[in-house]
C-alpha positions in Angstrom: 17.9 -55.0 24.1 14.3 -55.7 23.2 12.9 -59.1 23.7 10.2 -60.6 21.4 7.6 -63.1 22.4 5.5 -63.6 25.5 5.8 -64.0 29.2 3.7 -66.3 31.4 1.5 -64.9 34.2 -0.2 -67.2 36.6 -3.5 -66.4 38.2 -2.0 -67.4 41.6 0.0 -64.2 41.3 -3.1 -62.5 42.7 -2.2 -64.1 46.0 1.3 -62.8 45.8 2.3 -60.5 48.8 3.1 -57.5 46.6 0.1 -57.8 44.3 -1.8 -55.0 46.1 1.3 -52.8 46.0 0.8 -51.2 42.6 4.3 -49.9 42.2 6.0 -53.1 43.3 3.7 -55.2 41.0 4.4 -52.8 38.1 8.2 -52.8 38.5 8.2 -56.6 38.9 6.1 -57.1 35.7 8.4 -54.6 33.9 11.4 -56.6 34.9 9.7 -59.8 33.7 9.2 -58.1 30.3 12.8 -57.0 30.2 14.3 -60.3 31.4 16.4 -62.3 29.0 14.9 -65.6 27.8 18.3 -66.7 26.4 21.8 -66.2 27.7 23.7 -63.3 26.0 26.4 -60.7 26.6 25.9 -57.0 27.3 28.9 -54.7 27.4 31.2 -57.6 28.4 28.8 -58.9 31.1 27.3 -62.4 30.6 23.5 -62.2 31.1 21.7 -65.4 32.2 18.1 -66.3 31.6 15.9 -64.2 33.9 18.3 -61.2 34.1 17.5 -57.7 32.9 19.8 -54.8 32.3 18.3 -51.4 33.1 18.5 -48.5 35.6 16.2 -47.1 38.1 15.8 -44.0 36.0 15.0 -46.1 32.9 12.4 -48.1 34.8 10.9 -44.8 36.0 10.7 -43.4 32.5 9.3 -46.6 31.0 6.7 -47.2 33.7 5.7 -43.6 34.6 6.5 -44.3 38.3 8.7 -41.7 40.1 12.3 -42.6 40.7 11.8 -42.7 44.5 8.8 -45.0 44.1 10.8 -47.3 41.8 13.6 -47.4 44.5 11.1 -48.3 47.2 9.5 -51.0 45.0 12.9 -52.5 44.2 13.7 -52.5 47.9 10.4 -54.3 48.7 11.1 -56.9 46.0 14.7 -57.4 47.2 13.5 -57.7 50.9 11.4 -60.7 50.0 14.1 -62.1 47.6 11.9 -61.8 44.5 14.9 -60.1 42.8 18.5 -59.3 43.3 20.4 -56.2 42.0 24.0 -55.9 40.9 25.1 -52.3 40.0 27.5 -51.6 37.2 28.0 -47.9 37.1 25.2 -46.4 35.0 23.1 -49.6 34.9 22.1 -52.5 37.0 21.6 -56.2 36.3 18.4 -57.3 38.0 18.0 -61.0 38.5 14.5 -62.4 38.9 14.6 -65.3 41.3 12.8 -68.4 40.1 12.5 -67.0 36.6 12.9 -70.4 35.1 10.1 -71.8 37.3 7.8 -68.8 36.3 8.6 -69.0 32.6 10.2 -72.2 31.7 7.7 -74.7 33.1 6.4 -77.2 30.4 8.7 -75.9 27.7 9.0 -79.3 26.1 5.3 -80.0 26.4 4.5 -76.6 24.9 6.9 -77.2 22.0 5.3 -80.6 21.3 1.8 -79.1 21.4 3.0 -76.4 19.0 4.5 -78.9 16.6 1.4 -81.1 16.8 -0.9 -78.0 16.3 1.3 -76.9 13.3 1.0 -80.4 11.7 -2.8 -80.5 12.3 -3.2 -77.0 10.8 -1.0 -77.9 7.8 -3.2 -81.0 7.1 -6.4 -79.0 7.3 -4.9 -76.3 5.1 -3.8 -78.8 2.5 -7.2 -80.5 2.6 -8.9 -77.1 2.1 -6.6 -76.2 -0.8 -7.4 -79.6 -2.5 -11.1 -79.1 -2.1 -10.9 -75.5 -3.4 -9.0 -76.8 -6.5 -11.7 -79.4 -7.1 -14.4 -76.9 -6.8 -12.6 -74.6 -9.3 -12.2 -77.5 -11.7 -15.9 -78.4 -11.4 -16.9 -74.8 -12.0 -14.6 -74.7 -15.1 -16.2 -77.9 -16.5 -19.7 -76.5 -15.9 -18.7 -73.2 -17.6 -17.2 -75.1 -20.6 -20.3 -77.3 -21.0 -22.6 -74.2 -20.8 -20.5 -72.5 -23.6 -20.7 -75.7 -25.7 -24.4 -75.9 -25.2 -24.8 -72.3 -26.2 -22.8 -72.9 -29.4 -24.8 -76.0 -30.3 -28.1 -74.1 -29.6 -26.9 -71.3 -31.8 -26.3 -73.9 -34.6 -29.9 -75.1 -34.3 -31.2 -71.5 -34.5 -29.4 -70.9 -37.7 -30.8 -74.0 -39.4 
């Protein structure tokens, strides 16, 4: 269940209570990377935006943190209500509280900026293409006139 795209990280995260706890910070960031950005289904379970399906052992393997340290980090994050965990046998569904606030802020604004940027880039690209075509035409005209001049000069030489 790979996600494409980006996540947002705010500088004010440096003031977050778990920022200096390397394992808690790493596990939280890993869950942010795994979290769904669109609702979907996984093995009959409806996943909402901000939920990640994984296991403690998987997190351990993927981050290089020991299983016990991952458990401790998750307990820290749960104690301050950063995340919740719902177990389903061999995997858990982790919910990142306030995921929408972390990731969804300014979605409309960002989309508008992206559309505007695309339009501006398209106009610039089209202008550059037109200029490039004009330069090519101009070069072709110069090449043709040089060839014609050479032919005419050759005619004078033969006379």
